[in-house]
LUMGUVEX-148668 format. One record per residue: residue number from 0; residue in one letter; x, y, z of N, C-alpha, C, O in turn. Coordinates in pm, 1 decimal, padded with zeros to 6 digits. Layout:
<recs>
nr,rest,nX,nY,nZ,caX,caY,caZ,cX,cY,cZ,oX,oY,oZ
NUM,A,X,Y,Z,X,Y,Z,X,Y,Z,X,Y,Z
...
</recs>
This chain:
<recs>
nr,rest,nX,nY,nZ,caX,caY,caZ,cX,cY,cZ,oX,oY,oZ
0,M,18603.2,03826.6,18131.1,18513.8,03744.8,18210.1,18402.2,03695.2,18118.5,18348.6,03771.2,18037.8
1,I,18368.6,03570.8,18131.0,18264.1,03508.4,18051.7,18138.0,03502.6,18136.3,18140.9,03456.3,18250.3
2,E,18028.6,03549.2,18080.9,17902.0,03546.4,18152.3,17810.2,03445.3,18086.2,17801.3,03439.3,17963.5
3,V,17742.4,03366.3,18167.1,17647.7,03267.2,18117.2,17512.4,03299.0,18177.8,17498.1,03309.1,18299.6
4,E,17414.3,03314.3,18091.7,17278.9,03339.4,18138.2,17192.7,03221.3,18097.0,17187.1,03186.2,17979.1
5,I,17125.5,03160.2,18193.6,17045.6,03041.8,18167.7,16899.5,03082.1,18163.3,16847.6,03140.7,18258.2
6,K,16833.7,03050.7,18053.3,16691.9,03084.4,18035.9,16607.7,02959.3,18057.8,16658.8,02847.4,18052.5
7,G,16479.1,02978.7,18082.1,16387.0,02866.8,18093.5,16375.3,02808.3,18232.3,16337.4,02692.2,18247.7
8,L,16407.0,02886.5,18333.1,16398.1,02838.6,18470.6,16288.1,02913.9,18545.8,16305.4,02950.1,18662.2
9,D,16175.8,02937.0,18479.2,16069.7,03019.3,18537.4,16012.5,02959.2,18665.4,15990.0,03031.2,18762.7
10,I,15988.9,02828.8,18666.6,15930.6,02763.7,18784.9,16029.4,02770.5,18901.6,15991.1,02800.8,19014.6
11,L,16156.6,02742.0,18873.3,16257.6,02748.9,18978.7,16275.2,02892.3,19029.0,16299.7,02915.0,19147.5
12,E,16262.7,02987.2,18938.6,16275.0,03127.1,18979.2,16163.2,03166.6,19075.3,16187.3,03236.7,19173.6
13,Q,16042.3,03122.1,19047.2,15930.0,03151.6,19137.4,15951.1,03086.1,19273.8,15920.2,03145.9,19376.8
14,Q,16003.3,02964.2,19274.9,16030.7,02896.6,19401.5,16142.1,02967.3,19478.5,16137.4,02976.6,19601.1
15,L,16242.2,03017.1,19405.8,16349.2,03092.1,19470.4,16295.6,03219.5,19534.6,16333.1,03254.4,19646.6
16,I,16208.8,03287.6,19463.8,16149.3,03410.6,19516.7,16065.9,03379.9,19640.4,16064.0,03457.5,19736.0
17,S,15996.7,03265.8,19637.9,15914.9,03228.8,19754.2,16000.3,03196.6,19876.9,15952.5,03207.6,19989.8
18,L,16125.8,03157.0,19856.0,16214.9,03130.6,19969.1,16251.8,03258.6,20043.4,16282.4,03255.5,20162.6
19,G,16248.8,03369.6,19973.2,16280.0,03497.0,20037.4,16422.4,03541.8,20011.2,16503.4,03467.9,19955.1
20,N,16451.5,03664.4,20052.9,16582.8,03724.2,20027.8,16692.6,03670.9,20118.4,16810.8,03690.0,20089.7
21,D,16656.2,03605.0,20226.0,16759.9,03554.2,20314.8,16810.6,03416.9,20272.4,16929.1,03387.8,20288.6
22,I,16724.4,03332.9,20219.1,16763.6,03195.6,20184.0,16782.8,03177.2,20033.4,16870.3,03100.8,19992.6
23,G,16704.9,03243.8,19950.9,16710.9,03227.3,19805.9,16849.1,03245.9,19746.6,16895.2,03159.7,19671.7
24,P,16918.4,03357.8,19778.4,17053.4,03376.1,19723.1,17152.7,03270.0,19768.4,17243.4,03234.3,19693.3
25,K,17136.8,03219.4,19889.9,17226.7,03114.1,19937.2,17208.8,02986.7,19856.2,17306.5,02920.1,19821.9
26,A,17084.4,02952.9,19825.7,17056.8,02834.4,19743.9,17113.1,02853.1,19602.8,17167.0,02759.7,19543.5
27,L,17099.8,02974.0,19550.6,17150.3,03005.1,19416.4,17302.6,02994.5,19412.9,17359.1,02937.2,19319.7
28,R,17368.2,03049.4,19513.5,17514.7,03044.4,19517.7,17563.4,02900.5,19532.7,17659.7,02860.6,19467.2
29,S,17498.6,02823.8,19617.1,17536.9,02685.2,19637.7,17527.7,02605.1,19508.1,17616.9,02526.2,19476.7
30,A,17420.2,02625.6,19433.6,17401.8,02554.9,19306.2,17505.8,02598.7,19203.6,17559.5,02515.6,19130.3
31,A,17534.4,02727.6,19197.9,17631.0,02778.8,19100.1,17772.0,02730.4,19132.3,17848.2,02697.3,19041.4
32,M,17807.1,02725.9,19259.3,17940.5,02677.9,19297.8,17955.8,02529.4,19262.7,18060.7,02488.0,19213.3
33,A,17852.7,02450.3,19287.7,17858.3,02307.6,19255.6,17863.9,02285.7,19104.4,17929.1,02192.5,19057.2
34,A,17795.9,02370.9,19029.2,17792.5,02355.3,18883.9,17927.8,02384.8,18820.1,17958.7,02329.6,18714.5
35,M,18008.6,02469.8,18881.2,18138.1,02505.3,18823.1,18250.0,02406.4,18858.2,18363.2,02422.9,18812.8
36,E,18219.6,02305.7,18937.2,18321.1,02207.5,18976.4,18381.8,02132.6,18856.4,18503.3,02113.0,18855.3
37,P,18303.6,02089.5,18754.8,18366.6,02022.2,18640.0,18465.4,02111.5,18564.8,18565.1,02062.6,18511.6
38,V,18438.4,02241.3,18560.2,18530.3,02334.1,18493.5,18660.8,02342.0,18571.8,18769.2,02339.8,18513.6
39,K,18649.8,02351.1,18702.4,18769.6,02356.9,18786.6,18852.7,02230.0,18771.1,18975.1,02237.0,18759.5
40,K,18787.1,02114.3,18770.8,18860.2,01987.8,18755.5,18930.0,01979.6,18620.5,19042.9,01931.4,18611.7
41,D,18863.1,02026.6,18514.9,18922.7,02026.6,18381.3,19042.8,02120.3,18376.2,19144.4,02087.6,18314.9
42,M,19031.7,02236.0,18439.9,19144.2,02329.2,18443.3,19263.0,02268.1,18517.3,19377.2,02280.7,18473.2
43,L,19235.9,02202.2,18629.5,19343.6,02138.0,18705.5,19412.6,02028.2,18625.0,19533.5,02008.2,18636.8
44,A,19335.3,01957.7,18543.7,19391.7,01848.2,18464.6,19477.9,01899.0,18349.5,19571.3,01830.5,18308.0
45,N,19447.9,02018.5,18297.1,19515.1,02066.0,18176.2,19607.8,02184.6,18197.2,19661.5,02237.3,18099.7
46,V,19628.3,02227.9,18319.0,19715.2,02343.4,18343.1,19859.6,02307.2,18309.2,19909.1,02202.8,18351.6
47,P,19927.5,02393.8,18232.6,20068.3,02366.1,18202.5,20154.9,02392.8,18326.0,20136.4,02492.8,18395.4
48,I,20247.6,02304.1,18351.8,20336.5,02318.3,18466.5,20477.5,02341.9,18413.1,20531.1,02260.1,18338.4
49,F,20536.9,02454.8,18452.5,20669.9,02484.9,18401.5,20773.8,02398.6,18471.9,20760.7,02365.5,18589.7
50,E,20874.8,02364.2,18398.1,20983.4,02282.9,18452.0,21096.7,02376.8,18491.8,21116.3,02481.0,18429.4
51,G,21168.1,02341.4,18591.4,21284.0,02422.2,18628.3,21287.0,02452.9,18776.1,21210.8,02398.0,18855.7
52,E,21377.3,02541.9,18809.7,21401.4,02580.5,18947.5,21299.4,02684.1,18994.1,21240.0,02755.7,18913.4
53,S,21280.6,02690.5,19124.3,21198.4,02796.8,19181.5,21269.5,02929.4,19159.2,21392.4,02936.2,19158.1
54,R,21190.2,03034.4,19141.4,21250.7,03166.4,19124.0,21161.4,03271.2,19189.3,21042.3,03248.4,19210.3
55,K,21219.0,03383.8,19220.3,21145.2,03491.7,19284.8,21124.5,03603.8,19184.4,21216.3,03641.9,19111.8
56,V,21001.7,03656.3,19181.5,20968.2,03768.6,19094.1,20892.9,03872.0,19177.0,20839.7,03842.2,19283.9
57,K,20890.0,03994.1,19124.6,20814.0,04100.1,19191.2,20683.0,04117.9,19117.0,20679.3,04115.5,18993.9
58,N,20574.4,04136.1,19193.4,20444.5,04158.5,19130.4,20418.5,04308.3,19116.9,20506.1,04389.7,19146.1
59,K,20297.5,04344.7,19072.3,20263.0,04484.7,19048.6,20269.7,04569.1,19175.1,20295.9,04689.2,19168.5
60,K,20246.3,04507.0,19289.7,20248.5,04580.5,19416.5,20388.4,04580.5,19478.4,20405.3,04615.2,19595.3
61,D,20487.6,04541.7,19399.6,20626.9,04538.7,19442.8,20650.6,04440.6,19557.2,20737.9,04461.5,19641.4
62,Q,20571.3,04332.7,19558.9,20590.7,04227.1,19656.8,20665.6,04112.3,19590.0,20649.9,04089.6,19470.1
63,T,20745.1,04041.5,19664.8,20820.8,03928.5,19610.8,20736.2,03802.0,19619.3,20683.1,03768.3,19725.1
64,V,20724.5,03732.3,19505.8,20648.1,03608.9,19497.8,20742.5,03498.5,19452.0,20818.1,03517.2,19356.6
65,T,20738.9,03385.0,19518.3,20821.6,03270.9,19479.3,20741.0,03181.6,19386.7,20635.9,03129.9,19424.3
66,L,20791.4,03164.0,19264.9,20726.8,03077.1,19166.6,20797.3,02941.4,19169.6,20920.1,02934.3,19164.3
67,Y,20720.7,02836.9,19177.8,20775.3,02702.5,19183.6,20693.4,02613.4,19090.4,20581.6,02650.1,19054.1
68,P,20746.3,02496.6,19050.6,20668.3,02407.2,18965.1,20535.2,02372.4,19031.4,20532.5,02326.7,19145.7
69,G,20426.7,02393.6,18960.9,20294.1,02367.9,19014.9,20232.1,02488.8,19082.8,20125.2,02477.0,19142.6
70,F,20296.9,02605.6,19075.0,20247.0,02727.0,19139.7,20109.6,02765.9,19085.0,20017.5,02795.4,19161.3
71,M,20096.9,02765.6,18951.5,19970.2,02806.2,18891.0,19859.9,02706.5,18925.0,19745.5,02746.3,18947.2
72,K,19891.9,02580.4,18929.2,19793.4,02477.6,18962.2,19739.4,02497.1,19103.6,19621.6,02472.0,19129.1
73,S,19823.9,02541.3,19194.5,19780.0,02562.1,19332.4,19690.1,02684.6,19347.2,19625.1,02701.4,19450.4
74,R,19685.9,02770.0,19245.5,19607.3,02892.8,19251.9,19473.2,02883.5,19177.9,19402.9,02983.8,19166.4
75,I,19436.9,02765.9,19128.3,19307.3,02748.5,19062.2,19201.3,02731.7,19170.1,19206.9,02638.9,19250.7
76,K,19105.0,02822.8,19170.3,19004.5,02824.9,19276.1,18868.7,02866.9,19222.4,18856.4,02915.3,19109.9
77,K,18766.3,02846.9,19306.0,18631.7,02899.3,19278.7,18601.8,03002.1,19386.2,18627.8,02979.2,19504.4
78,R,18547.1,03115.3,19344.7,18509.2,03219.0,19440.3,18372.3,03271.5,19403.1,18334.1,03272.9,19286.1
79,S,18298.6,03314.8,19504.7,18163.9,03366.1,19477.0,18137.5,03491.6,19558.1,18200.7,03516.3,19660.8
80,R,18043.0,03569.9,19509.6,17997.9,03690.6,19578.4,17846.4,03695.0,19573.7,17784.1,03661.9,19472.8
81,L,17788.9,03736.5,19685.3,17644.5,03757.6,19694.6,17616.8,03906.7,19695.7,17684.2,03982.1,19765.8
82,N,17518.8,03949.3,19619.0,17477.9,04089.3,19617.9,17363.0,04104.5,19717.0,17246.5,04107.0,19677.1
83,R,17395.1,04114.6,19845.5,17293.2,04118.8,19950.4,17214.3,04247.9,19951.0,17095.6,04248.2,19983.5
84,K,17279.2,04357.9,19915.2,17212.6,04487.6,19921.5,17138.8,04522.0,19792.9,17062.1,04618.3,19789.8
85,G,17160.5,04445.5,19687.7,17090.2,04468.0,19562.1,17131.8,04595.1,19490.7,17048.7,04662.0,19429.2
86,R,17259.3,04628.8,19498.4,17309.6,04749.6,19434.0,17409.4,04714.8,19323.7,17477.5,04612.4,19328.2
87,A,17415.4,04802.8,19225.6,17519.7,04789.7,19124.9,17644.4,04857.4,19180.4,17634.9,04951.7,19258.9
88,G,17759.3,04809.7,19139.9,17882.1,04868.9,19190.6,18003.4,04802.8,19131.3,18001.4,04754.6,19018.1
89,R,18108.3,04801.2,19208.7,18235.7,04750.2,19159.8,18229.3,04602.4,19124.9,18288.4,04560.1,19025.5
90,H,18159.1,04523.6,19204.4,18156.9,04378.7,19184.1,18035.3,04331.3,19104.6,18034.8,04219.3,19053.5
91,F,17934.0,04414.1,19093.8,17811.3,04375.3,19024.6,17777.4,04482.2,18921.7,17766.0,04600.3,18954.4
92,K,17761.5,04438.7,18795.6,17736.2,04534.9,18688.4,17600.8,04602.6,18700.5,17587.4,04721.2,18670.3
93,N,17501.0,04528.2,18744.3,17369.6,04589.3,18763.2,17306.3,04535.5,18890.7,17354.4,04438.8,18949.8
94,Q,17199.2,04598.8,18931.2,17137.7,04560.6,19058.2,17058.2,04431.8,19048.7,17018.2,04377.9,19151.9
95,D,17033.7,04380.5,18929.4,16960.3,04254.7,18913.9,17049.5,04132.7,18939.3,16998.8,04022.4,18959.8
96,T,17179.7,04151.5,18937.9,17273.2,04041.8,18960.9,17269.6,04003.2,19107.6,17287.8,04087.6,19195.3
97,T,17246.2,03875.7,19133.9,17238.2,03828.0,19271.4,17366.0,03756.0,19313.3,17416.1,03776.6,19423.8
98,V,17418.2,03671.8,19225.2,17535.1,03590.5,19257.9,17633.6,03596.2,19142.0,17594.3,03591.7,19025.4
99,V,17761.8,03606.3,19175.3,17868.1,03596.3,19076.0,17962.5,03486.8,19123.7,18013.3,03491.9,19235.7
100,V,17985.6,03387.5,19037.9,18079.5,03279.4,19069.0,18192.7,03287.7,18967.5,18169.9,03286.1,18846.6
101,R,18314.1,03296.7,19018.4,18432.1,03303.0,18932.1,18515.9,03178.9,18955.5,18544.2,03141.9,19069.4
102,T,18555.1,03115.4,18846.7,18644.9,03000.0,18852.6,18764.8,03034.1,18766.8,18749.8,03068.2,18649.5
103,G,18882.2,03025.3,18823.3,18999.4,03060.2,18745.7,19126.0,03053.7,18827.2,19130.8,02993.4,18934.4
104,V,19229.0,03117.7,18773.7,19359.0,03123.4,18837.7,19369.9,03260.6,18903.2,19363.5,03363.3,18835.7
105,F,19385.9,03261.5,19033.3,19389.8,03386.1,19107.5,19530.7,03415.8,19157.2,19600.6,03326.9,19205.8
106,R,19570.8,03540.6,19144.5,19696.7,03592.4,19196.8,19819.5,03522.6,19137.9,19912.2,03485.3,19209.8
107,V,19817.9,03506.3,19007.3,19934.2,03455.6,18935.7,19970.4,03561.2,18831.9,19889.4,03591.4,18744.2
108,P,20089.7,03617.5,18840.3,20121.7,03731.6,18754.9,20132.9,03698.6,18605.4,20122.8,03789.7,18523.2
109,Y,20153.0,03574.9,18568.2,20178.6,03541.6,18428.2,20067.4,03458.7,18363.8,20090.2,03398.8,18258.7
110,V,19948.1,03453.2,18423.0,19843.2,03366.9,18369.4,19793.9,03415.0,18232.3,19760.3,03332.8,18147.1
111,V,19789.4,03545.4,18210.3,19743.1,03597.6,18081.2,19840.2,03559.3,17970.7,19798.7,03519.3,17861.9
112,Q,19969.9,03571.5,17998.5,20069.8,03532.7,17898.9,20063.2,03383.1,17870.9,20083.7,03340.0,17757.4
113,Q,20035.1,03304.6,17972.9,20025.5,03159.3,17955.5,19903.6,03123.5,17870.0,19910.8,03036.2,17783.5
114,E,19793.5,03191.0,17894.9,19667.7,03160.0,17824.7,19669.7,03207.8,17679.3,19628.6,03134.4,17589.4
115,F,19717.2,03330.5,17656.1,19708.6,03390.7,17523.0,19840.9,03394.8,17447.5,19841.8,03409.7,17325.3
116,G,19951.9,03381.9,17518.2,20082.2,03386.1,17453.6,20137.7,03527.1,17447.1,20071.3,03624.2,17483.4
117,T,20260.6,03535.9,17400.3,20328.1,03664.6,17382.1,20387.5,03665.9,17242.3,20360.6,03576.9,17161.7
118,T,20467.8,03766.9,17214.2,20533.3,03771.8,17083.5,20639.8,03664.2,17070.2,20677.7,03627.7,16958.9
119,R,20688.4,03612.9,17183.1,20795.9,03514.6,17179.6,20750.8,03369.5,17191.5,20821.3,03279.4,17146.1
120,H,20635.4,03345.5,17251.3,20587.4,03206.9,17257.4,20435.8,03204.0,17241.4,20365.2,03297.3,17279.8
121,S,20389.1,03095.8,17184.5,20245.6,03082.5,17163.7,20177.6,03045.0,17294.6,20238.9,02985.2,17383.0
122,G,20052.7,03080.3,17305.6,19978.4,03051.0,17427.5,19943.4,02903.9,17439.9,19935.2,02831.5,17340.7
123,K,19923.0,02861.7,17562.5,19875.9,02726.2,17590.3,19747.6,02740.4,17671.5,19749.1,02727.3,17793.9
124,P,19637.4,02766.9,17603.2,19513.3,02793.7,17676.4,19461.8,02670.2,17750.1,19466.8,02558.3,17698.9
125,F,19412.9,02693.4,17870.3,19351.9,02586.5,17948.5,19227.1,02635.0,18020.5,19147.4,02552.9,18066.2
126,I,19207.8,02766.0,18032.0,19091.3,02819.6,18102.3,18968.6,02818.8,18011.4,18866.3,02758.9,18044.9
127,R,18979.0,02884.6,17897.8,18864.6,02892.6,17805.8,18824.0,02755.4,17752.0,18704.3,02727.2,17746.4
128,P,18917.8,02668.5,17712.1,18876.8,02535.6,17666.3,18804.0,02455.0,17773.5,18715.1,02375.9,17742.1
129,A,18841.6,02474.9,17900.3,18773.0,02402.5,18008.6,18626.7,02442.8,18016.0,18539.8,02357.8,18035.6
130,L,18598.5,02572.5,18000.5,18459.7,02618.1,18004.1,18385.2,02577.1,17876.8,18271.1,02531.4,17883.3
131,D,18449.3,02593.4,17762.5,18384.0,02556.9,17635.7,18346.9,02408.7,17632.7,18240.8,02371.4,17582.6
132,K,18434.6,02325.4,17686.4,18411.9,02180.5,17684.9,18299.6,02139.0,17781.3,18230.0,02040.4,17756.9
133,N,18282.7,02213.5,17889.3,18189.4,02173.7,17994.9,18065.3,02261.1,18007.0,17992.6,02248.3,18105.5
134,I,18038.0,02348.2,17912.4,17927.7,02444.4,17928.2,17792.5,02374.1,17941.6,17709.2,02417.0,18021.4
135,H,17769.3,02268.4,17866.2,17641.5,02197.5,17875.6,17631.1,02121.0,18008.6,17523.6,02112.2,18068.0
136,V,17742.3,02067.0,18053.1,17744.8,01998.4,18182.2,17715.3,02097.9,18294.0,17640.6,02067.7,18387.1
137,V,17774.5,02216.2,18284.0,17754.9,02319.9,18386.2,17608.5,02361.7,18393.6,17552.4,02370.5,18502.9
138,T,17546.3,02387.5,18279.6,17406.6,02432.4,18281.1,17313.2,02324.2,18333.8,17222.5,02353.0,18411.8
139,N,17335.0,02199.9,18291.5,17249.6,02090.6,18340.4,17270.4,02065.3,18489.7,17174.5,02042.7,18563.5
140,L,17394.9,02069.1,18532.9,17424.9,02049.0,18673.7,17368.3,02162.8,18758.7,17321.8,02140.3,18870.4
141,F,17372.6,02285.3,18705.2,17316.5,02399.2,18777.1,17166.4,02381.0,18799.5,17116.6,02402.5,18910.0
142,K,17095.2,02341.3,18694.9,16950.2,02318.8,18709.0,16921.3,02211.8,18813.7,16834.1,02228.5,18899.0
143,K,16995.6,02101.7,18806.0,16974.9,01990.3,18898.7,17004.3,02031.1,19042.6,16924.7,02004.3,19132.6
144,K,17118.5,02096.0,19064.3,17157.0,02136.7,19199.0,17062.8,02243.6,19254.3,17033.0,02244.3,19373.7
145,L,17016.1,02333.6,19168.1,16922.6,02436.2,19214.0,16791.3,02373.0,19258.4,16734.5,02413.2,19359.9
146,Q,16743.0,02275.1,19183.6,16621.9,02203.4,19224.9,16642.9,02136.3,19360.2,16555.9,02142.9,19447.1
147,Q,16757.9,02071.9,19378.4,16786.8,02004.6,19504.6,16792.0,02102.5,19620.6,16735.9,02075.8,19726.9
148,R,16859.2,02216.1,19601.3,16870.8,02314.3,19709.2,16735.3,02375.6,19744.4,16706.2,02398.2,19861.9
149,I,16652.9,02402.3,19644.1,16520.1,02458.8,19670.5,16435.4,02358.2,19747.3,16368.6,02394.4,19844.2
150,K,16437.6,02231.5,19704.6,16361.9,02128.3,19776.3,16409.1,02116.1,19920.4,16327.9,02102.8,20011.9
151,F,16540.3,02120.7,19940.3,16595.7,02111.5,20075.6,16543.6,02224.3,20163.6,16498.9,02199.6,20275.7
152,W,16548.8,02348.1,20114.2,16505.2,02461.9,20194.9,16354.4,02462.5,20216.2,16307.1,02503.7,20322.1
153,L,16278.0,02417.2,20116.1,16132.2,02410.2,20134.1,16095.8,02305.9,20239.7,16009.3,02330.4,20323.8
154,R,16161.5,02189.1,20235.8,16136.8,02086.1,20338.1,16176.7,02135.8,20476.2,16106.2,02110.7,20574.0
155,K,16287.4,02204.9,20484.9,16332.6,02256.9,20613.2,16232.4,02359.5,20667.0,16203.1,02361.4,20786.5
156,R,16181.5,02442.8,20580.4,16083.2,02542.1,20621.7,15954.3,02474.9,20669.6,15893.4,02519.4,20766.9
157,Q,15912.7,02367.8,20601.1,15792.1,02295.3,20643.2,15812.2,02230.5,20779.9,15722.4,02235.3,20863.9
158,R,15928.5,02170.1,20803.4,15956.7,02108.8,20932.8,15955.1,02212.6,21044.7,15904.1,02186.1,21153.6
159,E,16010.2,02329.6,21018.1,16012.9,02434.3,21119.7,15873.8,02490.7,21147.9,15844.0,02530.5,21260.5
160,S,15789.0,02493.8,21045.2,15653.0,02546.8,21065.4,15565.3,02449.9,21143.4,15468.6,02492.0,21206.8
161,K,15598.0,02318.8,21139.7,15520.1,02218.8,21213.3,15548.4,02226.2,21362.6,15466.0,02182.8,21443.1
162,R,15661.4,02279.4,21399.9,15699.2,02285.2,21541.8,15621.0,02385.7,21615.9,15640.7,02402.9,21736.2
</recs>
């Protein structure tokens, strides 16, 4: 898993804290999910699609999975988790982590072999290059979207206080 830490957002951080624990993490998650969209699009554009017939394989849980052309492409998704309780645990390495956004290929048994290769064939990476190519876009988009979400929630709070 690749972790990206963005520094220099002190003013936005103070505004997030002022929003409170109920709204702040939602704004953070919304901005992070929007920022990872270019990576997802790049992955979708460059995912290798195997040619051939559909076939059935068994996964680690001994379940039968049907693999078909475009199977891996259909499994590229973005997922997020909020640390509402502020605890470290299985999904969060430390209690300071508020949001985790993962973009990748989920529930495909052969994605590691496709990305890194095996002894018999070389890898055709598409996940890491997508992030490497878009890292500056992601950070800039995250800052922009976070500013927009904070402004939205602050305006909404002001409208509600006037009532």
